[in-house]
N, C-alpha and C positions, 0 to 999 in steps of 0.2 A: 391528439397523441395515438387513438387509437387507426386514425387513418396512417397514421406511421409505421404501429405495429403491422400492420394488413400490409401495408409493403414490405417489409420485411419476410410476415407470410407466405409471400407469393414463390420466396425459395425454401430450396430447401435448409505397638503401640502405649507407648508409658510415657508416662512426663516426669519420672524423677530426674532424671541429668536435668531436668530445664530447673528444677522447681529445691534441687539440693546448692547447699552450702560446700559444697566441696566436689568440682568440676572433673570430668572425664578428661585422658589428655587427647590432648586434638590430636587426630590423623594427619599424616603428616603430608604435605602437597610434594608435587612432582619436584624433584630436584630441578633448579634452575627456575619455578615457575617465581613471580612475582607477586606480592602480597595485593590485597585487594585495598581497597578502600572500607572504614569501618561505614556500618548503614545501620542507622536505629529502627525497631519497629517490632511492632505491640502484636506478639504472639500468643497463638490458641494453642496447647498440646492437650489434649484428653479434656477439654471444658476450665482446663486454668490458664489464665490468661496472665503472662508479667512483658514487664518494658526490656528488650534484650538490646545488645548491639553485635549484629553478626561483624568479624573481621574474616574469618575465612573459610574455606570448606573444601572438600573434596568429589569425587563425582554421587558419593551418597549419604554427605555428610555435611554439616556446618558446624561451626568454632566459633562459642561467641562468648560475651561476656552479661552477668548481670549490671541493668539499670546502661542509661546512654551515654555512656563515658567507654570508650575500648580500651580499661586499664582491667585488670582485677586478674580475678582466677579463671582460666579457662573451661568452659564445658562443650562436650560433643555430642549433638543431637542427629539421630536419622532424620533425613527429609522427609521418608515416608511416614514420621511420629505425628510432624504439625496437622492439624485442623485448618487453621488460619493464617496470616501474616497481613498487617497493614501496617505499609509504610506511611511515614508521614510525608505527606507532601503540600503541606498547608502553605508551603513559602512557594510556589508556583507563583506568580502575578499571572492568574485565570484572566484579569480582562486583558490585559497587555496580549497575552497568548490569543484569545477571539480574535480582538483584534487584527492580530497577524496571520491570521486564517483567513480571518475574512476579505484583505486587503490580498493574498494569494505573495503573500511577504515567510517565504519558504526557511531562508536563510534566518532572519531573527524571531520564527517561532522552532526551529531548532535552536540555537541561544537560548530562549527559554527556559525551555524544557532540560537539558542534553546537563545541567551540574545537577538536575535533581533525578534525572532519568538514568543517567550513565553509571553511576554506581551500583545499582541495583541491578544491571544483567545479569550478573554471575546469578542470582536468584529468583530468578525468575519462574523457575521453575516451581516453586517452591506453591503449595495447594493454595489456592485460593484466595491470592495475593492480591493485592490492587492496585499493583504498577503494570500491571499487562498491559491493559488497552492503552497508558499512557506511552509505554514502549513501542507500539503499533505505533500510534498515531508519527512518533517521532520519526521512526521508519519509512515511513511514508512519504513524510515531510522532507527526509533526506533525497528521496527516489524523485519528487519535485523535484527539489535544487537540481539534483545533479541534471535530471531532462531539461532545467532551464539551462542549465551552462554546457552540455551538449549541445543544443540550439543555439548557442551563441560562440560557441567556441570556432575559432579562426584558424589556429596555427595545432600542429601536431603537441604542443605542451598543454596549450589551451583544453584540447581531448584528451590528455591524459588525466587533465584535474579531472576534467567529469567523471571518466570511467574510474576517477581513485573514488568521487564521492558514492558513483555506486556500486564500488567494493565493501563502502563503509556502511551504505545503506541496507548490502546484503547481510554484513556482518550482523547487525543491528537487528533484522530479521531472525535469522537465525537461532538466536539466543531467546526472541520471543516463541520463535516455534518449538522449544522445550516444553513450551506450558501445555501439556499436552490435555489437562481437563479442560481448558477454556475454548471458546470456539476461535477466539483471536489466535491460539497456536495456528490453527488450519488456515486461518487468512494472512499469518504472517508468511506461512508454509509456500503459500502459492504467491506471492506479491515477491519474496526473495528469488521465484524464479522469471517474475519480469525483470530483475535489473540483471538477470544471466545472460537473457533478451537482449539487453540494451546495449551488454559487454560482452555481444555476438560470439555468446556460449550457446547457441540451442539444442548439443547436441548434450548437452549435459544439463539444459531444461528439460529438457523431454522425458528425461532419465529418470529424472526425481517428479517428475508429472506423472508416468506411471506409478512410480509407486505412491504415487498420492492417494486418499479416497474418498472414492465421488461421494459428492455429497446429495443432499437429497431435497427434493424441489421444496423449498421453505426453509432446508436452513440455510444459515449468513453466508458459507462459504459457494454456495448455486453459481448465482451470475460468475462471481470472480472465477470458478473452478471455467465454468464455460466459456468465457471471454479468453484466456491463458490458451484453452484449446483451443479458439477462433487463431489467437495469434500465432501460434504454433503452426497450425497448421496453416496461414498465410505466409510465414516467413518457408515455408514446404513448397509455395506456392500450386498447393493444392485448395481451390478459391471454394470451391464448390463444399467442402469439407468445412471451408472456414466460413462459409456462410450458414449452413447451418448448425454450425457451433454458438455462432453471434448470433441467430436468432433465438437458440434456449438460451441462451443469458437475456438476452434481448422480452423475454415473453414470461417469464415469472421473476427476472427482477428490476419491471420496469422504472421500478423509484429508487434505485440506489445508483446515487450522483457517482461512487467509486468505480461503477461496471458500465453503465448504462448509453451514458454517451462513450465511451470507448467502442464498444459493441456494435451503437450505431454505425462509427468511422470506418469501420470491420467492415460492416455491411455492404455502404456505398462504395469504398476500396473495395470488394467482388464485386459489384454491378458493374463497376470499371470495368473492372480485368476481363469478365463475361460479355464487355462491350454494350450492355443495356444501362443505356442512357440515359435514359429519361427516369427510370427507377436511383438510379447516384442522386441527378439532379434532386430528383425530391427528399430522399432522405438529406442529402446536404443541408435542403432548405430550410429544412425541420430542426438540423440542428442548429444551424445559425440563428433561427428564428428561438427556441426554446429555448438556449444556454450563452446569450450574450455577454459581453466580455470577457471569454475564455477561449480557452486557446484551442478549444473545439470549435469552436466559433471564427476563430482568425483559422485556422484550418480548414472551415468547410466553407468559407466564402472563395478562397481560393483556389479550391478545387470549383468554383459556383465557377468563378471568373474564367477560369480554363474552360470549362464546356459552354458559355457563354460565346467567348474567342472564339471558338473551333466550329461554332454553330454549331454543335452533336445533337439538339434537341430543337432546330429548327423547323425541321418537316413536322406533319400533324400526324400525333401519335393514334394511333389505331384503336387503343381499348384503355383507356387513360385508368388508373385503380382507382383514381375518386371517383369516375363516373360507373366504373363495376359495381362496388361496394358501399358507395354512398348515394350516388345519383346526382353529384357534382359537374358541375360545370364551370372550372377554374382554365385559368389561362396560366398555367408558371411559368411561364417562359416570363412574363409581363411581371407575375408574382418575386420572380427572380431578379428581372431587371431594377424593379423597384426599391428590390433588397440593397444589392449593389450599388445602389441608386446613392441612398440612403449616406448623409455624412457619419462616415466612423468614429462610433462615440466610444468603443471599447479603448480601456485604459492600457500603457504602452503595456508590453511584457516587460514584468520585473528584469533589470539583468543582473546577471550572478553577483554576489562580490567578489575581489580580488584574495580579500581571506578565506580562511580555512568556517566552513558551513559548519562542519560536522563535529561531535564530541571528542576529546582529548582524545588523542591515542595513547591506551593504556593499558593496566592488565583486565580491566573492567570489560575490552571488546577481545580481548586473548584470552580468556580461562578457558579451556577444553575442547578450545579450534582446532 
């Protein structure tokens, strides 16, 4: 792993309304807005906890009834008055969800989460709620499913279906982004820009990126921030800037599976564009070796095969990076050929389902958008 990083480094307040028997009149919603599905939660206001059912909301207030049934006298409370909100997510089949994620069955994972997470989307900005991280995960799975659909698309209709998946993932992530109290909100904000890039809207993505707050090293969003900067620069064909951003992502987040492999692939792509074939080969080799049975490995193998077929690293390298940094003498071409000669044991890339893999299209996705 250290050798891989060295390769990259060569380049540049009041609870009274909640507890009273007589509720306030709920603030009217915008004309024509759909009613939201009821959501039951334990809420804490001024250190007092009660079980309530949310039934509606405006931009600054939430309407609810006491208890777990959406009937009875409505009360309204300002969002700023909440201390914490705990949604009941106990009915999610966590074992099945873990298995689906492990097998990269993104459609399956979405369907396991969507019935429980989609109704929460209008309430993710409520302070200290436990639904934000799971909503972020669902948005991420939607992006992954959309990416598979886009890779498999062969007709305009299939491509449009994949783009619609990306649009819905974007909508979910923008809902999560409103949880400004949580680091998940910043992660969702950045991931939504990846949706825009996949939808070929780089100008919109760059504009939103310029509004994002640059995280500090060690912050949860640091690696993702610089990865997206690298993706934007790559789209603009500024390969040296893309390399510099990818290296920042690599060096500070070399254990983040959500950013590290993608940053490596960008650095290898930049090496190719800069005609540094030996460095590109080395990085692709490490990706294929470290991340077997993944899309990253399959993509890296394809590029290695291209480099070998074109004999772009046939000549002896003048100053091999492993010799400069570690005093090692390795025949990288032989290692690559051995890797490619191995029987490809990778699992097949999951095929997108013809059925919709996204949450139901209803008011939960549309409120205030």
